[in-house]
Each structure stands twice: as C-alpha cells, then as structure tokens.
N, C-alpha and C positions, 0 to 999 in steps of 0.2 A: 520638404526637402524629402526622400527617402532612403535610409539612411542602407546600408548596400556592405561596406566592409569594415573590419578592425579599425580602418583609420577612421573613418567618419565616425564611430561612437568612441574613440580616443579625441576627437575636436570640441566633443559636449564633455565624458568623463574623464577622469583623471586614473592614468594607471596605479591598482590595486599594493598596496605594500601593507608593508606591518603584520597584526595579527591576522587582517582578513587571509595573506597569504600562508604566512608562518603557521597557520593553524592546524593544514591539513596535515592528517599521518596517511602511513600507506599498509599497516594492519590492526584490527583490534587492541587497543591497552585496555586497563582496569577500568575507568571511566566510560567507556562504549561496552562495555560487556554490562558493567550497572546501569545504563540507561538501557538496553537491551530487556535486564531484567524487570524492570518495569514499567515499559512502555508495551501497551495492548492494542496499538493499530498504528499500521504506516500506511503511504501509498509508494505502490509500485509503479515506475514508468520503465516501459518497455519503448521496443520500436521492430518495425517490419525491416525486410531486407530493401524495400524501398526510401526507409527513413520514416515512415508516417506511423507517429507514436500514437502510443494509447497510455491512460493512467486508471491504476485501479485500486479500489481499498483493500486492503486485507488484516484481520485481527482476531484478536483470541485473548485469553488469558493472559495477562503482562508473564510477558516471556516467554511469551509463542514463536518466537522467533529468538535463536540462540546457537552461540558461538558451536561449533563442533571440531572435528579433526582438523588441522592445515589452518587452524583459522576464520576459517569459512564463517561465514552466518547464514543457519540452515531455517527455514517453517517447511511445512505442511499444507500439501495443496488442500481445504478445508472446501464444501458444499460449495457448489455456486450456480449459473442455467448451463452450463456445457456448451457456452460459447466458445472457451478457453482463448480470449482475445491474445493474453497474455502467453497463455505457453506456446500457440502458434508463430507468436514474434520471437517468444527464445530459441525457439529450435532453428530461426530464419535469421536471427542476428541476437548472442546471447547477453550485450551488454546491456545492462540495468543500472539505474539509480535507487534510492529507496531514501525515503521521509521517514524515519520514527518521531511519535508524539509520546507525550506524556499530559494525560488531563492534569490541568494546574497552571505544568511547565511551560514559559515560553519560547523557551531556548527548545531547539527540535535537533534531530542526529540525521546527517548523512550520511550517505556508505551509496558507493558508484563502485560497479566490479563487473565481473564476467561471474554470468546463472550458470548451473548445468540442470536438470532434471534428473532426479535418481530412485530408481524403484526397487534397492538394496533390504533383500527383507529384514536384517538387523537393523537397520537406518530407519524404517517405514511402522518397525512394532517401537522405535524410540521415539518417535513420534506419536503415538497413538491418538486416535479420537476418538475420545468416548472408550468402549472399548474397543474399537477397530485398527486397524493399523491404517498408516496414511497410505494412498494408491500411490501418493509421489512428492518426493519432499525436493521441491526446491534448495539449489545448494549457492552460493555465491563468498565467489573469489577476492576478498576486497583490494582494491586497488586506492582508493581513496578514502577517508572517513573522518568529519572532523565535523563542529558545532557548528548549526544557523543561529544566528542572530537573533533577538527577542523583537524586532522590532514590527515585522506584521503581527505578529500576534498581539503584540498590545494596540497597534493603530485599530487592527478588528475587533479589540476585547472578547477577544473568543472566546475568555473562560469567567466572563465577566456576566454572574444569571442577572443580574441587572439590564442586559445588554440583548438579551434573547426575546425572540416574540411570543406572543402570547400562545397556548396552543394553538386556539382557533384564527391562527393568521398566519400559523405555520403552511405551506405547497400540504398538497396530499400527493404523495408518494404514487399512490393508488387510480385515484383519478390520472394524472401521468401516463401509467402505465396503461392504460385503461384506454387513452386517448391517441395517444403515440404509439401503440401496437394494433388499435382496433379491435382489439376484444368485445365481444358481443356478448355481454355480462353486465348487470347492474352494479354500481359501486358495492354497495351493500353486499352482494354473491363475491365478488371478487377480492374486498378485505377478510370476509371468511377464508377465503383459499390462501391470499396469500400469508395469512400469519396461518394458516393451518400446516402450509408449506417450510414458511420458517420454521417454527415449533419443531416438525419432525425431520430438518436436516438440517439443524444450527450448529450440531456437532460432528456431523456426519462424512466422511471422505466422499466423493461423487458432488452428483447437482439433485437440485430441482427443477422443477420445469415448470411454473406457475402459469406463463402464457398458455400452454401447449393445449 
C-alpha cells in the first residue's frame, strides 16, 4: 500500500498531542537565543517554485546565526562553490526550514519561516567575515520555533566517539569529487588543491571553485 493522504497516515499514526504540539512558539524567546549563540552549525532547507527541495549545511563560529531587528534570524553568506542552490530557490520561494545543532547536545532547534536576501551596507558590515563585509545577509522572519527531541541523535550515537569510524574507513571526499565530476587529476594533486582552496576561502564572502 502506498500512503497518499492524511487519512492514510492517520490510519497508522495517532494524532500528535500534548508537548509535541504545544511546544511550538512563533517568535524567538531567550531559550532560542541562547541556543543560537551556542550553535556553530545548521542545515538549511529550501525549495524552488516547483517544490524541488535542497538541503545545505551552514556553519561558522558559535552564534554565526543570530537574532536581529524584528526578531529575525540572520547569518552571512560565506564562501561556497557559487552554485547558489539555496539563493536561487529563495528568490523563487522564500519559505525555509532550519535545523540548528550544538555538538554534544542531542536536542536540536528547528526554525521555520520566510527568508529575505539583504545587501544593506550596515547590516553586511555587522556580519563581516574576517575583515570583509558580507556580500549578502540572509534574514528569516520566524513563523515557528521549537525544540526537536533527542531520539534520532541517540539512535545514531552521533556525538559518541566510540561509534565513529576510524579515519582510514571514512569515505574520501576528494575521490568522490574527482569521480563524480570527472576531474582529470590525480587524487593527491586534487587533495592539495582542495585543501588550498578551503584555507584560502574559509572565512571569505563569495566562493572558491575547486572543480573549474
């Protein structure tokens, strides 16, 4: 059986109730602000006008995303590969979902809202990356904010070092990039280029292009 409707779903799952529903708030409170101040990483979900979804990791020093005027959550665009997947989605469909994480904490903070891409000079200056003003600041008007429970992280043992693979067993990002993008270069050479590009653009606005 393929589930195709809400009624199909509710034949299997009971209605949510209690804290699962009541925990949703519609503006940032002191708990949300504290979480943001301690979070160095989030996953940003966007969709284009046709509903095709993209998930993108975003990170920086703890507090890289913070509250600005009007209770909006904002962060600076930092270096990437200039594909602009998230940004091209946002100019067509401003709805976003964000999942903030703090290393070692199994609970996460989820924020859903509407995003705007801003280039105001004072705002970009306040989100400077290194000694350079941000090119673009993303500001999200909060529709929903709530804590997500710890079950998934506990099942995954995500923050438990004893569950982590040994370094030699980890997938090679450089090999994947070389093979998927059909880059004609030895792994060793590509690894050097990758590391050099990462170091050169880590805290810079704009982006590097390793595969060009």
